[in-house]
N, C-alpha and C positions, 0 to 999 in steps of 0.2 A: 628871630632868635630870642629866646627868653632865658634868663638866668635865675636860678633858684638857690636859696641858702636855707640852712636850718634856723628855726626860730630862736632868737637870742634868749627869750624868756625861758624856753625849755632847756637850753644849754646852761643858763645860769642856775636853774633849779637842779640840774644834774651835777654841776660843779659844787653846789652847796651840799648835796647828798654825799658826794665824794669826800668833802672836807669833814663832814660830821662822822662819816663811817670810819675814815682813817683815824680821826681823833678818838672816837669811841673804842677803837681797837688798840691804839698805841699808848694812851694815857694809863690804862690799867697795868701795862707792862712795867712801868716805872715803880708801881707799888708791889707787884708780884716779885720782881727781881729776875735777873737773867738765869737761865738754866732750868726754870720750871717748865713743865710740859704745857701749861696753859699759855705761857708767853709765846711758845712756838705756834700754837693754834691761833692766838690773837694776831701774831705777825702774818700768818697766812691769810687771814681775813683782811688785814690791812692791805696786803698785796692785791687781793681781788678788788678792793675799793680803788686802789691806785690805778689798776688796769682800766677800770670803768672810767676814771677821770681822764686817762690818756685817750681812750676812745672818744670821750666828749670833746677834748681839745682837738682831736683830728677832725671831728665833725664841724667844729667852729671854723676851721680852715677850708672846708669843702665848699666848692661852687659847682653847680650842675648846670650845664647849658644844653638846651634842647632847640633843635630847628628841624626843618624839613629833611635834612640829610642824615641826622642821627643824634645821638646823645653823647655828651662829653662831660666827664667829671674830672675836676682838678682839685688839688689840695696838696697833701704830702706826696701823693702819686697821681698820675694822670692816666685815664683810660677812655677809650672811645669805641662806641659800637655804631656803625652805620646802620640805618634802619633796614636796608636791603640785606644785611648780614645777620639780622636778629634770628636766633635759632630757638630759644626757649623764653617763656614768659611765665612768671609765677607770682601771684599776689596772695600773701598769707596774712592771716589775722591772728594776733597773739593776745589772748585775754589775760587780764590781771585779776579777774574775779570769777568765781564759780558760775555766776549767772551770765557771764560773757558780756556784761554791760560796759565794761571799761577795758581798754587795751590800745594796741596800736597795730598798724599794718606795715608790711614790708613788701616792696616790689623788687623782684630779682629778675634781671635780664642777662642772657648769655648770647654771645655771638662774637665773631671776629677774634676767637681765642681769648676772650676776656669775659669777666663778669662784673656787673654793676648792680649794687643793692642800695636802695634808698628807703628810708622810713617815712611814715606818714607825718612826722613832725617837720618835714621839708616844706617850705613855702611853695605853694603851687603844685603840691603832690598830685592832685586830681588832673591837672594839665599834663604832667609827665605820664601818668597812667593812660590818659586819652591818646597821646602820641604813641605810646608803646602798644596799645590795643590796635590802633590803626595799622601799625607796622606788622603786628602779628597776623592780622587779617590779610594784609597784602602778601605776606610770606606764607600764608596758609599753615600757620602754626596751631597745632591742637593744644588747648589748655585743659588742665584738670578740672574736675567738677567743683572742687573747692575754690579754684581761681575764678571760674565762671560765676560762682555764687558771690564771691567777694566783689567782683567787678559789677555785678548786678546791684549789690548793696550800695556802692558808691555812685550808682546812676549810669553806668556804662552798658548795662543790659547784657544779655547773653551774647556770646561771641559769634554764634552762627545765625543770629537774627531771629531765632525762635523766641517763644515766650520765656522771660527770665525765670530762673529757678526760684523756688519759694524762699522768701527771706527768713533769716534766722530770728529767734526770739529777741535777740539784741537789736536787730534792725527794726523790728516792730515797735520797740520801746523808744525809738529815737536815735539809735546808734548810727543810723545812716547819714546824719549830718556830719561832714568831715571835721567841723570844729569840735564836735563832741569826742572824737577819738584821739585827739591830741591830749597829752597829759594835763 
């Protein structure tokens, strides 16, 4: 059994962004005065930053455990998917730049009437993906072309054992190193 958590460095950076965003939105409200339309807009943006901070705090409490039987996530809520009950697997890449050279990945798994989603900032993300791919192969789960491409990019190859799909331009430029797609 292996236990995985989100990188503390990434969580701290997100909390810093949250604090700066909330401050940048709330401080001008004191100079504008209540009742002005701009104060409502700024308060709305401050709310979005606060929700982002709440999500980050939830991630800091999250622990993901993987073993031969399944995947278990604990934190504010607990969910479990036995590998033999895995129904869908999706690995998505979200780019933060137009040239697709920076971004993060998200692995979504469904089964046992629950869903578990983890981001590439999780320590041991590649190992979690490897376990999920083996379970998907054992359960004969068909994955999308985009998922197959993303799996090939992180070194897990094509799902059906054929030649991996052509890498994206970002992969050719060094994006394939998992350390590079963390923030």
